[in-house]
C-alpha positions, -999 to 999 in steps of 0.1 A, spaced: -345 875 798 -309 881 785 -283 860 803 -253 878 818 -225 877 792 -198 894 812 -185 863 831 -183 842 799 -165 870 779 -142 876 808 -133 838 809 -128 839 771 -105 869 774 -85 853 802 -81 821 782 -69 841 752 -44 861 772 -30 829 788 -27 813 754 -9 844 740 14 845 770 22 808 765 30 813 729 53 842 736 71 827 766 74 790 758 103 776 737 89 740 735 71 732 703 44 711 721 38 739 746 34 765 718 9 742 701 -11 738 733 -11 776 738 -25 780 703 -52 755 712 -60 775 743 -64 806 721 -88 788 697 -107 775 727 -111 811 739 -125 820 705 -150 791 708 -162 802 742 -167 838 729 -186 825 698 -208 802 719 -216 830 744 -226 854 716 -245 827 698 -265 819 729 -273 856 734 -282 861 698 -300 827 694 -285 822 660 -277 789 643 -247 804 625 -227 806 657 -231 769 663 -220 761 628 -190 784 633 -182 765 665 -182 732 647 -159 747 621 -135 759 648 -135 724 664 -125 709 630 -97 734 627 -86 726 662 -85 689 655 -66 694 622 -41 717 641 -35 689 666 -30 663 640 -6 684 619 12 700 648 19 669 668 29 651 636 55 677 629 67 676 665 70 638 662 89 641 629 113 666 645 119 644 674 128 615 652 153 636 633 169 646 666 161 682 660 146 683 695 115 700 707 130 734 711 118 760 687 153 775 683 164 741 668 140 744 639 166 763 619 184 729 615 157 720 590 170 745 564 186 731 533 
């Protein structure tokens, strides 16, 4: 019996749209990084749903790879945000031009 895929794909699409909207609207660096995490989580939900339907092991390996990418993004992104905060550049994305030369 094939499980119903529509609710999981709808949830994935909703998460992706919310993440994209957050990246477009927000000006805070931390909020933009969290929105990017939400978009990656939407991709993970879609891959897990398709992998469960297809019963393939490759989907699970891809999910583990996406989780590693998400963790690395958190480490690098929040490290950058912390370094900017120490330099008094603030957390606003518009202030990132202060880092030039």
